[in-house]
PDB file of N, CA, C and O in Angstrom:
ATOM      1  N   MET A   1      80.787  97.364  88.884  1.00  0.00           N
ATOM      2  CA  MET A   1      81.415  97.508  90.222  1.00  0.00           C
ATOM      3  C   MET A   1      82.944  96.825  90.335  1.00  0.00           C
ATOM      4  O   MET A   1      83.217  95.737  89.828  1.00  0.00           O
ATOM      5  N   ALA A   2      83.763  97.539  90.983  1.00  0.00           N
ATOM      6  CA  ALA A   2      85.158  97.061  91.107  1.00  0.00           C
ATOM      7  C   ALA A   2      85.247  95.848  91.952  1.00  0.00           C
ATOM      8  O   ALA A   2      84.504  95.745  92.928  1.00  0.00           O
ATOM      9  N   LYS A   3      86.060  94.967  91.665  1.00  0.00           N
ATOM     10  CA  LYS A   3      86.189  93.712  92.328  1.00  0.00           C
ATOM     11  C   LYS A   3      87.103  94.007  93.772  1.00  0.00           C
ATOM     12  O   LYS A   3      88.264  94.412  93.720  1.00  0.00           O
ATOM     13  N   GLN A   4      86.501  93.780  94.839  1.00  0.00           N
ATOM     14  CA  GLN A   4      87.193  93.924  96.177  1.00  0.00           C
ATOM     15  C   GLN A   4      88.132  92.722  96.376  1.00  0.00           C
ATOM     16  O   GLN A   4      87.926  91.535  96.122  1.00  0.00           O
ATOM     17  N   SER A   5      89.264  93.353  96.916  1.00  0.00           N
ATOM     18  CA  SER A   5      90.440  92.546  97.230  1.00  0.00           C
ATOM     19  C   SER A   5      90.137  91.759  98.491  1.00  0.00           C
ATOM     20  O   SER A   5      89.502  92.347  99.367  1.00  0.00           O
ATOM     21  N   ARG A   6      90.514  90.487  98.697  1.00  0.00           N
ATOM     22  CA  ARG A   6      90.379  89.758  99.902  1.00  0.00           C
ATOM     23  C   ARG A   6      91.463  89.977 100.728  1.00  0.00           C
ATOM     24  O   ARG A   6      91.419  89.672 101.920  1.00  0.00           O
ATOM     25  N   HIS A   7      92.759  90.642 100.037  1.00  0.00           N
ATOM     26  CA  HIS A   7      94.022  90.790 100.798  1.00  0.00           C
ATOM     27  C   HIS A   7      93.828  92.090 101.701  1.00  0.00           C
ATOM     28  O   HIS A   7      93.395  93.167 101.293  1.00  0.00           O
ATOM     29  N   ARG A   8      94.244  91.779 103.057  1.00  0.00           N
ATOM     30  CA  ARG A   8      94.275  92.873 103.893  1.00  0.00           C
ATOM     31  C   ARG A   8      95.790  93.400 104.075  1.00  0.00           C
ATOM     32  O   ARG A   8      96.666  92.584 104.362  1.00  0.00           O
ATOM     33  N   PRO A   9      96.071  94.665 103.921  1.00  0.00           N
ATOM     34  CA  PRO A   9      97.563  95.124 104.049  1.00  0.00           C
ATOM     35  C   PRO A   9      98.004  94.669 105.448  1.00  0.00           C
ATOM     36  O   PRO A   9      99.062  94.040 105.463  1.00  0.00           O
ATOM     37  N   GLY A  10      97.409  94.862 106.593  1.00  0.00           N
ATOM     38  CA  GLY A  10      97.895  94.537 107.834  1.00  0.00           C
ATOM     39  C   GLY A  10      98.477  93.140 108.068  1.00  0.00           C
ATOM     40  O   GLY A  10      99.450  92.874 108.773  1.00  0.00           O
ATOM     41  N   LYS A  11      97.640  92.203 107.285  1.00  0.00           N
ATOM     42  CA  LYS A  11      98.023  90.844 107.357  1.00  0.00           C
ATOM     43  C   LYS A  11      99.498  90.510 107.022  1.00  0.00           C
ATOM     44  O   LYS A  11     100.207  89.818 107.752  1.00  0.00           O
ATOM     45  N   VAL A  12      99.894  91.061 105.861  1.00  0.00           N
ATOM     46  CA  VAL A  12     101.227  90.950 105.385  1.00  0.00           C
ATOM     47  C   VAL A  12     102.437  91.450 106.431  1.00  0.00           C
ATOM     48  O   VAL A  12     103.526  90.887 106.539  1.00  0.00           O
ATOM     49  N   LYS A  13     102.102  92.357 107.003  1.00  0.00           N
ATOM     50  CA  LYS A  13     103.161  92.872 108.068  1.00  0.00           C
ATOM     51  C   LYS A  13     103.035  92.007 109.305  1.00  0.00           C
ATOM     52  O   LYS A  13     104.044  91.762 109.966  1.00  0.00           O
ATOM     53  N   MET A  14     101.973  91.582 109.616  1.00  0.00           N
ATOM     54  CA  MET A  14     101.951  90.558 110.730  1.00  0.00           C
ATOM     55  C   MET A  14     102.519  89.282 110.376  1.00  0.00           C
ATOM     56  O   MET A  14     103.060  88.590 111.238  1.00  0.00           O
ATOM     57  N   GLU A  15     102.434  88.910 109.139  1.00  0.00           N
ATOM     58  CA  GLU A  15     103.092  87.617 108.919  1.00  0.00           C
ATOM     59  C   GLU A  15     104.670  87.756 108.879  1.00  0.00           C
ATOM     60  O   GLU A  15     105.426  86.861 109.258  1.00  0.00           O
ATOM     61  N   ASN A  16     105.067  88.941 108.393  1.00  0.00           N
ATOM     62  CA  ASN A  16     106.493  89.246 108.381  1.00  0.00           C
ATOM     63  C   ASN A  16     107.069  89.211 109.829  1.00  0.00           C
ATOM     64  O   ASN A  16     108.088  88.572 110.093  1.00  0.00           O
ATOM     65  N   LEU A  17     106.329  89.967 110.809  1.00  0.00           N
ATOM     66  CA  LEU A  17     106.491  89.936 112.176  1.00  0.00           C
ATOM     67  C   LEU A  17     106.705  88.628 112.836  1.00  0.00           C
ATOM     68  O   LEU A  17     107.639  88.331 113.581  1.00  0.00           O
ATOM     69  N   ALA A  18     105.713  87.887 112.463  1.00  0.00           N
ATOM     70  CA  ALA A  18     105.700  86.428 113.159  1.00  0.00           C
ATOM     71  C   ALA A  18     106.928  85.712 112.616  1.00  0.00           C
ATOM     72  O   ALA A  18     107.696  85.111 113.367  1.00  0.00           O
ATOM     73  N   ARG A  19     107.110  85.789 111.235  1.00  0.00           N
ATOM     74  CA  ARG A  19     108.404  85.061 110.745  1.00  0.00           C
ATOM     75  C   ARG A  19     109.648  85.629 111.332  1.00  0.00           C
ATOM     76  O   ARG A  19     110.464  84.776 111.685  1.00  0.00           O
ATOM     77  N   PHE A  20     109.952  86.762 111.501  1.00  0.00           N
ATOM     78  CA  PHE A  20     111.067  87.459 112.214  1.00  0.00           C
ATOM     79  C   PHE A  20     111.098  86.848 113.567  1.00  0.00           C
ATOM     80  O   PHE A  20     112.153  86.340 113.946  1.00  0.00           O
ATOM     81  N   LEU A  21     109.953  86.843 114.404  1.00  0.00           N
ATOM     82  CA  LEU A  21     109.921  86.441 115.939  1.00  0.00           C
ATOM     83  C   LEU A  21     110.479  85.009 115.848  1.00  0.00           C
ATOM     84  O   LEU A  21     111.400  84.693 116.602  1.00  0.00           O
ATOM     85  N   VAL A  22     109.980  84.137 114.980  1.00  0.00           N
ATOM     86  CA  VAL A  22     110.091  82.781 115.096  1.00  0.00           C
ATOM     87  C   VAL A  22     111.699  82.462 114.855  1.00  0.00           C
ATOM     88  O   VAL A  22     112.367  81.661 115.508  1.00  0.00           O
ATOM     89  N   ILE A  23     112.119  83.224 113.839  1.00  0.00           N
ATOM     90  CA  ILE A  23     113.606  82.997 113.307  1.00  0.00           C
ATOM     91  C   ILE A  23     114.419  83.588 114.408  1.00  0.00           C
ATOM     92  O   ILE A  23     115.530  83.091 114.590  1.00  0.00           O
ATOM     93  N   GLY A  24     114.027  84.592 115.185  1.00  0.00           N
ATOM     94  CA  GLY A  24     114.662  85.203 116.251  1.00  0.00           C
ATOM     95  C   GLY A  24     114.842  84.191 117.440  1.00  0.00           C
ATOM     96  O   GLY A  24     115.879  83.997 118.074  1.00  0.00           O
ATOM     97  N   GLY A  25     113.639  83.594 117.610  1.00  0.00           N
ATOM     98  CA  GLY A  25     113.551  82.555 118.736  1.00  0.00           C
ATOM     99  C   GLY A  25     114.436  81.275 118.431  1.00  0.00           C
ATOM    100  O   GLY A  25     114.951  80.711 119.397  1.00  0.00           O
ATOM    101  N   ILE A  26     114.618  80.850 117.342  1.00  0.00           N
ATOM    102  CA  ILE A  26     115.341  79.777 116.905  1.00  0.00           C
ATOM    103  C   ILE A  26     116.827  80.097 117.040  1.00  0.00           C
ATOM    104  O   ILE A  26     117.640  79.253 117.417  1.00  0.00           O
ATOM    105  N   VAL A  27     117.132  81.291 116.733  1.00  0.00           N
ATOM    106  CA  VAL A  27     118.593  81.722 116.711  1.00  0.00           C
ATOM    107  C   VAL A  27     118.815  81.821 118.289  1.00  0.00           C
ATOM    108  O   VAL A  27     119.770  81.179 118.727  1.00  0.00           O
ATOM    109  N   LEU A  28     118.147  82.452 119.071  1.00  0.00           N
ATOM    110  CA  LEU A  28     118.392  82.476 120.496  1.00  0.00           C
ATOM    111  C   LEU A  28     118.630  81.024 121.171  1.00  0.00           C
ATOM    112  O   LEU A  28     119.447  80.764 122.054  1.00  0.00           O
ATOM    113  N   ILE A  29     117.778  80.196 120.583  1.00  0.00           N
ATOM    114  CA  ILE A  29     117.842  78.789 121.216  1.00  0.00           C
ATOM    115  C   ILE A  29     119.253  78.155 120.807  1.00  0.00           C
ATOM    116  O   ILE A  29     119.926  77.575 121.658  1.00  0.00           O
ATOM    117  N   LEU A  30     119.656  78.271 119.573  1.00  0.00           N
ATOM    118  CA  LEU A  30     120.905  77.936 119.040  1.00  0.00           C
ATOM    119  C   LEU A  30     122.149  78.442 119.871  1.00  0.00           C
ATOM    120  O   LEU A  30     123.110  77.748 120.202  1.00  0.00           O
ATOM    121  N   ILE A  31     121.930  79.944 120.179  1.00  0.00           N
ATOM    122  CA  ILE A  31     123.054  80.599 120.805  1.00  0.00           C
ATOM    123  C   ILE A  31     123.039  80.007 122.218  1.00  0.00           C
ATOM    124  O   ILE A  31     124.104  79.698 122.752  1.00  0.00           O
ATOM    125  N   GLY A  32     121.998  79.860 122.768  1.00  0.00           N
ATOM    126  CA  GLY A  32     122.009  79.330 124.247  1.00  0.00           C
ATOM    127  C   GLY A  32     122.474  77.900 124.247  1.00  0.00           C
ATOM    128  O   GLY A  32     123.258  77.584 125.142  1.00  0.00           O
ATOM    129  N   GLY A  33     122.072  76.907 123.293  1.00  0.00           N
ATOM    130  CA  GLY A  33     122.720  75.776 123.310  1.00  0.00           C
ATOM    131  C   GLY A  33     124.272  75.690 123.042  1.00  0.00           C
ATOM    132  O   GLY A  33     124.976  74.892 123.661  1.00  0.00           O
ATOM    133  N   GLY A  34     124.716  76.455 122.194  1.00  0.00           N
ATOM    134  CA  GLY A  34     126.137  76.728 122.013  1.00  0.00           C
ATOM    135  C   GLY A  34     126.814  76.969 123.403  1.00  0.00           C
ATOM    136  O   GLY A  34     127.712  76.240 123.827  1.00  0.00           O
ATOM    137  N   VAL A  35     126.364  77.943 124.013  1.00  0.00           N
ATOM    138  CA  VAL A  35     127.002  78.498 125.319  1.00  0.00           C
ATOM    139  C   VAL A  35     126.963  77.352 126.365  1.00  0.00           C
ATOM    140  O   VAL A  35     127.904  77.123 127.126  1.00  0.00           O
ATOM    141  N   TYR A  36     125.848  76.677 126.345  1.00  0.00           N
ATOM    142  CA  TYR A  36     125.700  75.526 127.192  1.00  0.00           C
ATOM    143  C   TYR A  36     126.766  74.429 126.940  1.00  0.00           C
ATOM    144  O   TYR A  36     127.306  73.860 127.889  1.00  0.00           O
ATOM    145  N   LEU A  37     127.066  74.135 125.640  1.00  0.00           N
ATOM    146  CA  LEU A  37     127.861  73.045 125.239  1.00  0.00           C
ATOM    147  C   LEU A  37     129.228  73.502 125.269  1.00  0.00           C
ATOM    148  O   LEU A  37     130.122  72.655 125.269  1.00  0.00           O
ATOM    149  N   ALA A  38     129.551  74.933 125.298  1.00  0.00           N
ATOM    150  CA  ALA A  38     130.884  75.386 125.380  1.00  0.00           C
ATOM    151  C   ALA A  38     131.166  75.240 126.890  1.00  0.00           C
ATOM    152  O   ALA A  38     132.294  74.847 127.184  1.00  0.00           O
ATOM    153  N   ALA A  39     130.353  75.487 127.827  1.00  0.00           N
ATOM    154  CA  ALA A  39     130.521  75.313 129.355  1.00  0.00           C
ATOM    155  C   ALA A  39     130.649  73.813 129.582  1.00  0.00           C
ATOM    156  O   ALA A  39     131.487  73.397 130.383  1.00  0.00           O
ATOM    157  N   LYS A  40     129.866  72.997 128.921  1.00  0.00           N
ATOM    158  CA  LYS A  40     129.930  71.579 129.258  1.00  0.00           C
ATOM    159  C   LYS A  40     131.275  71.090 128.923  1.00  0.00           C
ATOM    160  O   LYS A  40     131.823  70.281 129.673  1.00  0.00           O
ATOM    161  N   PHE A  41     131.848  71.516 127.857  1.00  0.00           N
ATOM    162  CA  PHE A  41     133.027  70.855 127.297  1.00  0.00           C
ATOM    163  C   PHE A  41     134.295  71.614 127.815  1.00  0.00           C
ATOM    164  O   PHE A  41     135.418  71.275 127.444  1.00  0.00           O
ATOM    165  N   GLY A  42     134.093  72.605 128.645  1.00  0.00           N
ATOM    166  CA  GLY A  42     135.295  73.351 129.148  1.00  0.00           C
ATOM    167  C   GLY A  42     135.870  74.350 128.293  1.00  0.00           C
ATOM    168  O   GLY A  42     136.982  74.782 128.598  1.00  0.00           O
ATOM    169  N   ILE A  43     135.239  74.821 127.185  1.00  0.00           N
ATOM    170  CA  ILE A  43     135.672  75.828 126.306  1.00  0.00           C
ATOM    171  C   ILE A  43     135.674  77.216 127.203  1.00  0.00           C
ATOM    172  O   ILE A  43     134.629  77.593 127.735  1.00  0.00           O
ATOM    173  N   PRO A  44     136.826  77.906 127.330  1.00  0.00           N
ATOM    174  CA  PRO A  44     136.885  78.947 128.289  1.00  0.00           C
ATOM    175  C   PRO A  44     136.423  80.434 127.663  1.00  0.00           C
ATOM    176  O   PRO A  44     137.146  81.428 127.728  1.00  0.00           O
ATOM    177  N   LEU A  45     135.374  80.419 127.177  1.00  0.00           N
ATOM    178  CA  LEU A  45     134.706  81.678 126.666  1.00  0.00           C
ATOM    179  C   LEU A  45     134.628  82.607 127.751  1.00  0.00           C
ATOM    180  O   LEU A  45     134.137  82.298 128.836  1.00  0.00           O
ATOM    181  N   GLY A  46     135.139  83.836 127.469  1.00  0.00           N
ATOM    182  CA  GLY A  46     134.928  84.920 128.682  1.00  0.00           C
ATOM    183  C   GLY A  46     136.290  84.719 129.616  1.00  0.00           C
ATOM    184  O   GLY A  46     136.540  85.599 130.439  1.00  0.00           O
ATOM    185  N   ARG A  47     137.056  83.721 129.512  1.00  0.00           N
ATOM    186  CA  ARG A  47     138.343  83.661 130.163  1.00  0.00           C
ATOM    187  C   ARG A  47     139.550  83.150 129.405  1.00  0.00           C
ATOM    188  O   ARG A  47     140.301  82.222 129.706  1.00  0.00           O
ATOM    189  N   LEU A  48     139.574  84.000 128.299  1.00  0.00           N
ATOM    190  CA  LEU A  48     140.782  83.804 127.373  1.00  0.00           C
ATOM    191  C   LEU A  48     141.897  84.721 127.843  1.00  0.00           C
ATOM    192  O   LEU A  48     141.632  85.726 128.504  1.00  0.00           O
ATOM    193  N   PRO A  49     143.170  84.384 127.506  1.00  0.00           N
ATOM    194  CA  PRO A  49     144.042  85.353 127.752  1.00  0.00           C
ATOM    195  C   PRO A  49     144.059  86.588 126.972  1.00  0.00           C
ATOM    196  O   PRO A  49     144.177  86.510 125.749  1.00  0.00           O
ATOM    197  N   GLY A  50     143.952  87.725 127.557  1.00  0.00           N
ATOM    198  CA  GLY A  50     143.761  89.025 126.679  1.00  0.00           C
ATOM    199  C   GLY A  50     142.464  89.633 127.256  1.00  0.00           C
ATOM    200  O   GLY A  50     142.290  90.829 127.021  1.00  0.00           O
ATOM    201  N   ASP A  51     141.547  88.991 127.966  1.00  0.00           N
ATOM    202  CA  ASP A  51     140.405  89.472 128.563  1.00  0.00           C
ATOM    203  C   ASP A  51     140.666  90.424 129.653  1.00  0.00           C
ATOM    204  O   ASP A  51     141.364  90.009 130.578  1.00  0.00           O
ATOM    205  N   ILE A  52     140.256  91.545 129.698  1.00  0.00           N
ATOM    206  CA  ILE A  52     140.504  92.459 130.821  1.00  0.00           C
ATOM    207  C   ILE A  52     139.823  92.348 131.966  1.00  0.00           C
ATOM    208  O   ILE A  52     138.604  92.482 131.861  1.00  0.00           O
ATOM    209  N   ARG A  53     140.300  92.124 133.122  1.00  0.00           N
ATOM    210  CA  ARG A  53     139.531  91.888 134.438  1.00  0.00           C
ATOM    211  C   ARG A  53     140.391  92.610 135.588  1.00  0.00           C
ATOM    212  O   ARG A  53     141.547  92.324 135.898  1.00  0.00           O
ATOM    213  N   ILE A  54     139.578  93.608 136.155  1.00  0.00           N
ATOM    214  CA  ILE A  54     140.095  94.551 137.176  1.00  0.00           C
ATOM    215  C   ILE A  54     139.136  94.274 138.404  1.00  0.00           C
ATOM    216  O   ILE A  54     137.920  94.434 138.298  1.00  0.00           O
ATOM    217  N   GLU A  55     139.718  93.867 139.535  1.00  0.00           N
ATOM    218  CA  GLU A  55     139.066  93.617 140.690  1.00  0.00           C
ATOM    219  C   GLU A  55     139.604  94.754 141.782  1.00  0.00           C
ATOM    220  O   GLU A  55     140.793  95.046 141.911  1.00  0.00           O
ATOM    221  N   GLY A  56     138.586  95.302 142.494  1.00  0.00           N
ATOM    222  CA  GLY A  56     139.099  96.136 143.449  1.00  0.00           C
ATOM    223  C   GLY A  56     138.376  96.004 144.756  1.00  0.00           C
ATOM    224  O   GLY A  56     137.782  94.927 144.806  1.00  0.00           O
ATOM    225  N   LYS A  57     138.235  96.705 145.780  1.00  0.00           N
ATOM    226  CA  LYS A  57     137.575  96.653 147.019  1.00  0.00           C
ATOM    227  C   LYS A  57     136.086  96.683 146.862  1.00  0.00           C
ATOM    228  O   LYS A  57     135.280  95.866 147.307  1.00  0.00           O
ATOM    229  N   ASN A  58     135.839  97.830 146.108  1.00  0.00           N
ATOM    230  CA  ASN A  58     134.289  98.188 145.971  1.00  0.00           C
ATOM    231  C   ASN A  58     133.675  97.673 144.743  1.00  0.00           C
ATOM    232  O   ASN A  58     132.511  98.028 144.558  1.00  0.00           O
ATOM    233  N   GLY A  59     134.238  96.878 143.828  1.00  0.00           N
ATOM    234  CA  GLY A  59     133.732  96.414 142.776  1.00  0.00           C
ATOM    235  C   GLY A  59     134.623  95.905 141.786  1.00  0.00           C
ATOM    236  O   GLY A  59     135.806  95.848 142.123  1.00  0.00           O
ATOM    237  N   SER A  60     134.298  95.495 140.560  1.00  0.00           N
ATOM    238  CA  SER A  60     135.088  94.872 139.481  1.00  0.00           C
ATOM    239  C   SER A  60     134.662  95.360 138.223  1.00  0.00           C
ATOM    240  O   SER A  60     133.561  95.886 138.061  1.00  0.00           O
ATOM    241  N   PHE A  61     135.489  95.204 137.342  1.00  0.00           N
ATOM    242  CA  PHE A  61     135.429  95.584 136.005  1.00  0.00           C
ATOM    243  C   PHE A  61     135.743  94.523 134.990  1.00  0.00           C
ATOM    244  O   PHE A  61     136.905  94.132 135.103  1.00  0.00           O
ATOM    245  N   TYR A  62     135.058  93.935 134.028  1.00  0.00           N
ATOM    246  CA  TYR A  62     135.335  92.920 133.316  1.00  0.00           C
ATOM    247  C   TYR A  62     135.103  93.157 131.727  1.00  0.00           C
ATOM    248  O   TYR A  62     133.941  93.441 131.435  1.00  0.00           O
ATOM    249  N   PHE A  63     135.894  93.094 130.813  1.00  0.00           N
ATOM    250  CA  PHE A  63     135.799  93.327 129.296  1.00  0.00           C
ATOM    251  C   PHE A  63     136.439  92.239 128.615  1.00  0.00           C
ATOM    252  O   PHE A  63     137.663  92.266 128.488  1.00  0.00           O
ATOM    253  N   PRO A  64     135.732  91.240 128.140  1.00  0.00           N
ATOM    254  CA  PRO A  64     136.171  90.127 127.290  1.00  0.00           C
ATOM    255  C   PRO A  64     136.631  90.555 125.998  1.00  0.00           C
ATOM    256  O   PRO A  64     135.890  90.291 125.051  1.00  0.00           O
ATOM    257  N   VAL A  65     137.842  91.239 125.743  1.00  0.00           N
ATOM    258  CA  VAL A  65     138.387  91.694 124.461  1.00  0.00           C
ATOM    259  C   VAL A  65     138.534  90.508 123.503  1.00  0.00           C
ATOM    260  O   VAL A  65     137.885  90.381 122.464  1.00  0.00           O
ATOM    261  N   VAL A  66     139.458  89.653 123.963  1.00  0.00           N
ATOM    262  CA  VAL A  66     139.717  88.538 123.077  1.00  0.00           C
ATOM    263  C   VAL A  66     138.568  87.710 122.684  1.00  0.00           C
ATOM    264  O   VAL A  66     138.398  87.373 121.512  1.00  0.00           O
ATOM    265  N   THR A  67     137.695  87.340 123.735  1.00  0.00           N
ATOM    266  CA  THR A  67     136.526  86.761 123.490  1.00  0.00           C
ATOM    267  C   THR A  67     135.613  87.201 122.432  1.00  0.00           C
ATOM    268  O   THR A  67     135.079  86.455 121.611  1.00  0.00           O
ATOM    269  N   SER A  68     135.474  88.483 122.515  1.00  0.00           N
ATOM    270  CA  SER A  68     134.533  89.304 121.689  1.00  0.00           C
ATOM    271  C   SER A  68     135.242  89.021 120.158  1.00  0.00           C
ATOM    272  O   SER A  68     134.548  88.721 119.186  1.00  0.00           O
ATOM    273  N   ILE A  69     136.596  89.149 120.096  1.00  0.00           N
ATOM    274  CA  ILE A  69     137.156  89.195 118.628  1.00  0.00           C
ATOM    275  C   ILE A  69     137.001  87.622 118.220  1.00  0.00           C
ATOM    276  O   ILE A  69     136.731  87.408 117.038  1.00  0.00           O
ATOM    277  N   VAL A  70     137.129  86.650 118.978  1.00  0.00           N
ATOM    278  CA  VAL A  70     137.155  85.367 118.515  1.00  0.00           C
ATOM    279  C   VAL A  70     135.523  84.986 118.077  1.00  0.00           C
ATOM    280  O   VAL A  70     135.259  84.399 117.027  1.00  0.00           O
ATOM    281  N   LEU A  71     134.589  85.384 118.974  1.00  0.00           N
ATOM    282  CA  LEU A  71     133.252  85.210 118.570  1.00  0.00           C
ATOM    283  C   LEU A  71     132.890  86.090 117.284  1.00  0.00           C
ATOM    284  O   LEU A  71     132.154  85.670 116.391  1.00  0.00           O
ATOM    285  N   SER A  72     133.406  87.189 117.285  1.00  0.00           N
ATOM    286  CA  SER A  72     133.237  88.062 115.973  1.00  0.00           C
ATOM    287  C   SER A  72     133.717  87.342 114.645  1.00  0.00           C
ATOM    288  O   SER A  72     133.054  87.353 113.608  1.00  0.00           O
ATOM    289  N   ILE A  73     134.882  86.745 114.785  1.00  0.00           N
ATOM    290  CA  ILE A  73     135.478  85.979 113.590  1.00  0.00           C
ATOM    291  C   ILE A  73     134.743  84.820 113.255  1.00  0.00           C
ATOM    292  O   ILE A  73     134.536  84.552 112.071  1.00  0.00           O
ATOM    293  N   LEU A  74     134.195  83.877 114.462  1.00  0.00           N
ATOM    294  CA  LEU A  74     133.474  82.784 114.034  1.00  0.00           C
ATOM    295  C   LEU A  74     132.214  83.171 113.563  1.00  0.00           C
ATOM    296  O   LEU A  74     131.829  82.609 112.538  1.00  0.00           O
ATOM    297  N   LEU A  75     131.388  84.118 114.153  1.00  0.00           N
ATOM    298  CA  LEU A  75     130.202  84.490 113.449  1.00  0.00           C
ATOM    299  C   LEU A  75     130.288  84.951 112.010  1.00  0.00           C
ATOM    300  O   LEU A  75     129.458  84.566 111.186  1.00  0.00           O
ATOM    301  N   THR A  76     131.297  85.784 111.688  1.00  0.00           N
ATOM    302  CA  THR A  76     131.588  86.164 110.350  1.00  0.00           C
ATOM    303  C   THR A  76     131.616  85.016 109.334  1.00  0.00           C
ATOM    304  O   THR A  76     131.054  85.042 108.239  1.00  0.00           O
ATOM    305  N   ILE A  77     132.425  83.888 109.892  1.00  0.00           N
ATOM    306  CA  ILE A  77     132.807  82.804 109.042  1.00  0.00           C
ATOM    307  C   ILE A  77     131.412  82.022 108.843  1.00  0.00           C
ATOM    308  O   ILE A  77     131.043  81.608 107.744  1.00  0.00           O
ATOM    309  N   VAL A  78     130.706  81.874 109.996  1.00  0.00           N
ATOM    310  CA  VAL A  78     129.469  81.015 109.978  1.00  0.00           C
ATOM    311  C   VAL A  78     128.317  81.804 109.078  1.00  0.00           C
ATOM    312  O   VAL A  78     127.614  81.150 108.307  1.00  0.00           O
ATOM    313  N   LEU A  79     128.179  83.038 109.194  1.00  0.00           N
ATOM    314  CA  LEU A  79     127.204  83.707 108.355  1.00  0.00           C
ATOM    315  C   LEU A  79     127.595  84.008 106.913  1.00  0.00           C
ATOM    316  O   LEU A  79     126.757  84.203 106.033  1.00  0.00           O
ATOM    317  N   ASN A  80     128.847  84.033 106.728  1.00  0.00           N
ATOM    318  CA  ASN A  80     129.243  84.076 105.274  1.00  0.00           C
ATOM    319  C   ASN A  80     128.876  82.735 104.602  1.00  0.00           C
ATOM    320  O   ASN A  80     128.313  82.744 103.507  1.00  0.00           O
ATOM    321  N   VAL A  81     129.179  81.589 105.231  1.00  0.00           N
ATOM    322  CA  VAL A  81     128.853  80.194 104.669  1.00  0.00           C
ATOM    323  C   VAL A  81     127.385  80.024 104.460  1.00  0.00           C
ATOM    324  O   VAL A  81     126.913  79.389 103.518  1.00  0.00           O
ATOM    325  N   ILE A  82     126.586  80.710 105.521  1.00  0.00           N
ATOM    326  CA  ILE A  82     125.198  80.513 105.316  1.00  0.00           C
ATOM    327  C   ILE A  82     124.649  81.289 104.166  1.00  0.00           C
ATOM    328  O   ILE A  82     123.819  80.832 103.381  1.00  0.00           O
ATOM    329  N   ILE A  83     125.199  82.583 104.105  1.00  0.00           N
ATOM    330  CA  ILE A  83     124.661  83.489 102.918  1.00  0.00           C
ATOM    331  C   ILE A  83     125.064  82.861 101.585  1.00  0.00           C
ATOM    332  O   ILE A  83     124.280  82.931 100.639  1.00  0.00           O
ATOM    333  N   ARG A  84     126.286  82.229 101.455  1.00  0.00           N
ATOM    334  CA  ARG A  84     126.644  81.604 100.144  1.00  0.00           C
ATOM    335  C   ARG A  84     125.766  80.426  99.814  1.00  0.00           C
ATOM    336  O   ARG A  84     125.464  80.230  98.637  1.00  0.00           O
ATOM    337  N   PHE A  85     125.338  79.635 100.762  1.00  0.00           N
ATOM    338  CA  PHE A  85     124.499  78.513 100.488  1.00  0.00           C
ATOM    339  C   PHE A  85     123.008  78.930 100.097  1.00  0.00           C
ATOM    340  O   PHE A  85     122.302  78.318  99.295  1.00  0.00           O
ATOM    341  N   TRP A  86     122.628  80.169 100.859  1.00  0.00           N
ATOM    342  CA  TRP A  86     121.279  80.640 100.763  1.00  0.00           C
ATOM    343  C   TRP A  86     121.164  81.255  99.201  1.00  0.00           C
ATOM    344  O   TRP A  86     120.111  81.054  98.596  1.00  0.00           O
ATOM    345  N   ARG A  87     122.104  81.905  98.637  1.00  0.00           N
ATOM    346  CA  ARG A  87     121.971  82.368  97.318  1.00  0.00           C
ATOM    347  C   ARG A  87     122.026  81.441  96.240  1.00  0.00           C
ATOM    348  O   ARG A  87     121.608  81.753  95.125  1.00  0.00           O
ATOM    349  N   ARG A  88     122.553  80.228  96.513  1.00  0.00           N
ATOM    350  CA  ARG A  88     122.718  79.254  95.310  1.00  0.00           C
ATOM    351  C   ARG A  88     121.221  78.648  94.880  1.00  0.00           C
ATOM    352  O   ARG A  88     121.122  77.853  93.945  1.00  0.00           O
TER     353      ARG A  88
END
C-alpha cells in the first residue's frame, strides 16, 4: 500500500495567510506609531509647502503633493536598507 501523507495542502495556504496577516498588522502598528510620534513632535506631515489646498464655500480639496513625495522617498530608502540586510 502507498504511504499516506499527513500533510494537508490547505494547511500551507492558511499558514502563509496567517503569516501575511501578522506581518501586515505589525506594519500597520508601526505606521500608526510613526504618525502619532510625528504629530507629537510637531512634524508637519500633510502641511508642507507645496501641498495643494483649495477651500470654497461648498467644500474643500486637499492634495498633499510634497508630503507624498517625501514619504515615498523615505519609504524607498527604508525598504532598500531592509532588503539589503535581509539578503545577507
